[in-house]
Each structure stands twice: as C-alpha cells, then as structure tokens.
C-alpha positions as CSV (number, residue, x, y, z in Angstrom):
1,M,2.7,-31.3,-1.2
2,S,2.2,-28.5,1.2
3,D,0.9,-25.0,0.3
4,E,4.3,-23.6,1.1
5,E,5.9,-25.7,-1.6
6,H,3.5,-24.2,-4.2
7,E,4.4,-20.6,-3.2
8,P,6.8,-18.7,-5.4
9,S,10.2,-18.4,-3.9
10,Y,13.1,-16.1,-4.8
11,T,16.8,-16.0,-4.4
12,V,18.2,-12.9,-2.8
13,D,18.9,-11.4,-6.2
14,E,15.3,-12.2,-7.4
15,L,13.8,-10.7,-4.3
16,A,15.9,-7.5,-4.6
17,A,14.9,-7.2,-8.3
18,R,11.2,-7.7,-7.5
19,A,11.3,-5.1,-4.7
20,G,13.3,-2.6,-6.7
21,V,16.1,-2.5,-4.2
22,T,19.7,-3.7,-4.1
23,V,20.9,-7.1,-2.7
24,R,23.0,-5.1,-0.3
25,T,19.8,-3.5,1.0
26,V,18.1,-6.8,1.5
27,R,21.0,-8.2,3.4
28,F,21.3,-5.1,5.5
29,Y,17.6,-5.3,6.5
30,G,18.2,-9.0,7.4
31,T,21.1,-8.2,9.7
32,R,19.0,-5.5,11.4
33,G,16.2,-8.1,12.0
34,L,13.8,-6.2,9.8
35,L,13.4,-9.1,7.5
36,P,13.0,-12.7,8.7
37,P,15.8,-15.1,7.6
38,P,15.3,-17.0,4.4
39,V,14.6,-20.7,4.2
40,I,17.7,-22.6,3.3
41,G,17.0,-24.9,0.4
42,A,19.0,-27.1,-1.9
43,R,22.7,-26.3,-2.2
44,R,22.4,-24.1,0.9
45,V,20.7,-21.3,-1.2
46,G,18.4,-19.0,0.8
47,R,14.9,-18.8,-0.6
48,Y,12.5,-15.9,0.1
49,G,8.7,-16.0,-0.2
50,P,5.9,-13.5,-0.8
51,G,5.9,-12.6,2.9
52,H,9.4,-11.3,2.6
53,L,8.5,-9.3,-0.5
54,A,5.5,-7.8,1.3
55,R,7.5,-7.0,4.4
56,L,10.3,-5.4,2.3
57,A,7.7,-3.2,0.5
58,L,6.3,-2.1,3.9
59,I,9.8,-1.2,5.1
60,E,10.5,0.8,1.9
61,E,7.2,2.6,2.3
62,L,8.0,3.5,5.9
63,Q,11.4,4.9,4.8
64,R,9.7,7.0,2.2
65,Q,7.6,8.5,4.9
66,G,10.8,9.6,6.6
67,M,10.9,7.1,9.4
68,T,14.4,6.2,10.8
69,L,15.5,2.6,11.0
70,A,15.1,2.6,14.7
71,A,11.5,3.8,14.3
72,I,10.8,1.2,11.7
73,E,12.2,-1.5,14.0
74,R,9.8,-0.4,16.7
75,Y,6.9,-0.3,14.2
76,L,7.6,-3.8,13.0
77,E,8.0,-5.2,16.5
78,Q,4.4,-4.2,17.3
79,L,3.1,-6.2,14.4
80,P,1.9,-9.8,15.0
81,A,4.5,-12.4,13.9
82,D,2.1,-14.4,11.8
83,L,0.8,-11.6,9.5
84,S,0.2,-12.8,6.0
85,E,1.5,-10.9,2.9
86,Q,-2.1,-9.6,2.4
87,D,-2.1,-8.1,5.9
88,L,1.3,-6.6,5.4
89,A,0.1,-5.1,2.1
90,I,-2.8,-3.5,4.0
91,H,-0.4,-2.0,6.5
92,R,1.7,-0.6,3.6
93,A,-1.5,0.9,2.0
94,L,-2.4,2.6,5.3
95,V,1.1,4.0,5.7
96,A,1.1,5.3,2.1
97,S,-2.3,7.0,2.7
98,W,-0.8,9.4,5.2
99,A,1.6,10.8,2.6
100,P,0.6,14.1,1.0
101,E,-0.4,13.9,-2.7
102,S,2.7,14.5,-4.8
103,A,4.0,13.6,-8.3
104,E,7.5,13.0,-9.4
105,E,9.0,12.9,-12.8
106,I,10.6,9.6,-13.7
107,T,12.3,7.9,-16.7
108,L,11.3,4.5,-18.0
109,R,14.6,3.1,-16.7
110,E,14.0,4.4,-13.2
111,L,10.4,3.3,-13.3
112,E,11.5,-0.2,-14.2
113,R,14.0,-0.2,-11.4
114,R,11.4,1.0,-8.9
115,A,8.9,-1.6,-10.2
116,G,11.5,-4.4,-10.0
117,R,10.8,-5.6,-13.5
118,S,10.8,-4.8,-17.1
119,L,7.7,-3.1,-18.4
120,T,6.2,-3.5,-21.9
121,G,4.4,-0.7,-23.7
122,Q,1.1,-2.4,-22.7
123,D,2.2,-2.5,-19.0
124,V,2.9,1.3,-19.2
125,E,-0.5,1.9,-20.8
126,R,-2.2,-0.1,-18.0
127,L,-0.4,1.8,-15.3
128,A,-1.4,5.0,-16.9
129,A,-5.0,3.9,-17.1
130,M,-4.9,3.0,-13.4
131,G,-3.7,6.5,-12.5
132,V,-0.3,5.3,-11.4
133,L,1.6,7.4,-13.9
134,D,1.0,10.0,-16.7
135,P,3.2,10.3,-19.8
136,I,4.7,13.8,-20.1
137,E,3.8,15.2,-23.5
138,G,6.9,15.8,-25.7
139,S,9.1,13.7,-23.4
140,E,9.9,10.1,-22.7
141,A,9.5,10.7,-19.0
142,F,6.4,10.1,-16.8
143,R,4.7,11.8,-13.9
144,L,4.5,9.1,-11.2
145,D,2.3,8.8,-8.1
146,G,4.8,6.7,-6.0
147,T,2.1,5.7,-3.5
148,L,0.3,3.7,-6.1
149,L,3.2,2.2,-7.9
150,R,3.5,-1.1,-5.9
151,L,-0.2,-1.7,-6.2
152,G,-0.3,-1.0,-9.9
153,V,2.6,-3.3,-10.5
154,E,0.9,-6.1,-8.6
155,L,-2.3,-5.6,-10.6
156,L,-0.3,-6.2,-13.8
157,D,0.0,-9.9,-12.9
158,V,-3.6,-10.3,-11.7
159,P,-5.4,-12.7,-14.1
160,I,-8.4,-10.3,-14.6
161,E,-9.3,-8.4,-17.7
162,H,-8.0,-4.9,-17.7
163,E,-11.5,-3.5,-18.2
164,T,-12.6,-5.3,-15.0
165,I,-9.8,-3.7,-13.0
166,L,-10.7,-0.3,-14.3
167,A,-14.4,-0.9,-13.5
168,S,-13.4,-2.0,-10.0
169,R,-11.4,1.2,-9.6
170,T,-14.4,3.2,-10.6
171,V,-16.6,1.5,-8.1
172,L,-14.1,2.0,-5.3
173,V,-13.5,5.7,-6.1
174,E,-17.2,6.4,-6.4
175,H,-18.1,4.7,-3.1
176,A,-15.1,6.1,-1.3
177,R,-16.0,9.6,-2.4
178,A,-19.6,9.1,-1.2
179,A,-18.4,7.8,2.1
180,A,-16.0,10.7,2.5
181,Q,-18.7,13.2,1.7
182,E,-21.2,11.7,4.1
183,L,-18.7,11.4,6.9
184,S,-17.6,15.0,6.4
185,R,-21.2,16.2,6.5
186,L,-21.9,14.2,9.6
187,F,-18.8,15.6,11.4
188,R,-19.6,19.1,10.3
189,D,-23.3,19.0,11.2
190,E,-23.2,17.0,14.4
191,V,-19.8,17.8,15.9
192,W,-18.2,20.9,14.5
193,N,-21.1,23.3,14.0
194,P,-22.6,23.0,17.5
195,Y,-19.2,23.8,19.1
196,R,-18.4,26.6,16.5
197,E,-21.7,28.3,17.2
198,S,-21.1,28.2,21.0
199,A,-18.3,30.3,22.3
200,E,-18.9,29.3,25.9
201,D,-16.2,26.7,26.1
202,P,-13.0,27.6,24.3
203,D,-11.3,24.4,25.4
204,H,-14.0,22.3,23.6
205,L,-13.6,24.5,20.5
206,N,-9.8,23.9,20.5
207,A,-10.4,20.2,21.0
208,M,-12.7,20.1,17.9
209,R,-10.0,21.8,15.9
210,S,-7.4,19.3,17.0
211,L,-9.8,16.4,16.3
212,S,-10.5,17.8,12.8
213,A,-6.8,17.9,12.1
214,H,-6.3,14.3,13.2
215,M,-9.4,12.8,11.7
216,Q,-7.9,11.4,8.5
217,P,-5.8,8.6,10.1
218,M,-8.6,7.5,12.3
219,V,-11.2,7.5,9.6
220,V,-9.0,5.8,7.0
221,Q,-8.1,3.0,9.4
222,A,-11.8,2.6,10.3
223,L,-12.8,2.4,6.7
224,V,-10.1,0.0,5.7
225,T,-11.0,-2.3,8.6
226,A,-14.7,-2.2,7.9
227,F,-14.1,-2.7,4.2
228,Q,-11.7,-5.6,4.8
229,R,-14.2,-7.4,7.0
230,S,-17.1,-6.8,4.6
231,L,-15.2,-7.9,1.6
232,R,-14.1,-11.1,3.3
233,E,-17.7,-11.9,4.3
234,E,-19.1,-11.1,0.8
235,L,-16.4,-13.3,-0.9
236,R,-17.1,-16.2,1.5
237,A,-20.8,-15.9,0.8
238,A,-20.3,-15.7,-3.0
239,F,-18.1,-18.8,-3.2
240,R,-20.1,-20.7,-0.7
241,S,-23.1,-20.5,-2.9
242,R,-21.3,-21.9,-5.9
C-alpha cells in the first residue's frame, strides 16, 4: 500500500469540524481555488487529507491577520504547489508571529468549536500548562492566546509524555530568549549606536530607525529557517546512528 493510503482522510464534515469552521466555509474556499479539490473515493465521496487541513489553518490565520480573500489568493499563489503539511504549518506559524500579543475571553463551547474537537478536563489542563489558555478565576471562561491554539491542539495528539512537551517548551523559550537578547545587543552595539552617536548623516539615522521597526519579520524568518534546517540535520544524525 502507498503512503497516501495510510494517511488519515476526512469527509468535508470531518474536515470542517477538525478545522473549527463550517462546511459552507470549506466549500467556499474550494470554489475560490484556495483549497485543492478533494480526492473522490468510494461512492463518489470527496476525501480530504492533512494537507487540506494545514492549508485551511493557514487560510484562517491569514484572515485573522486582516487579509482580504484577494490578498490571500495572491499569497497562496506564491507558495510552491508541492508544500507538505509541515511546510504549511511553518508558514502559518510565521504569519501568526506578526500578530500583536493579545488575549481574548472564551467559553469552553467556543473553545471546542475553535479547536474543532471536544476537549476533556485533561486536555484543558494541558493547554493551560502549554500557555495556550488560562482559566479565569471565579468563571467558567478562559483567557485564550489564539495564536497558539492550533499548535496546542495538535500537541494534544502527539504520542509524547506531557512532561516532555513542557520540557521542550522550556528549552525553546530559554534558547529563543537568549538568541533574541544576543541579536538585540549585536544590533544595538554594532549598528544602532554608531549611527545614533553620529549626527552627520540624518538619512542614515532615519534608515536605521526604519530598519529597527522592520527587524522582527526578517529576524523571525531567519531564525525559523535556521532552526528548521538545524533540527532536520540533528534528527537525521540521531536516527542514522541507531
């Protein structure tokens, strides 16, 4: 059997439920060409795979950032046609990283709708431990970080002990903070301070201010690319030695 036959597949109802959207939304995206057509299986039933789910999550994230459908179409047209669901997830993570930090209050029912699944008490506790949500004291509602919800829900199904996930998060946060501090120091000492101390060239000073304001997207993308390549190499080396 091929790898595709082992991949999970969904009906349009199942896909919509997993993505936390309506069937009408899925069909609408399909008619606009934002989603590839499903594979027609037995009894002429369309089947969707993990690539559709990842692409749908990216579309929803782009919409949350305020992009119009026309802009989303242009964005998706620029992506390679053979991107895997992992690559699409990375694009979604990059898009979400541009959003300002914000929290929203949400009920359990709305949380389950957004997550595309029912959530047990243990699921909610794990999402809280991962920093995805925070129970509001004296209320049945939660304070949600929407940019982390999809990742948190995906981690619920990862066959790894919860303690390992939390330990991994600690490692990522600590190293990310260290990288951010070192990059900020480098930019301040080697780029910003020399131009700030010299008033001879106002144009250069204005250029530095502009660069400082636009650094985050460039640095985040560079870090993600470098980390992705390094992680791929480390995993290959680790499993090659087994």
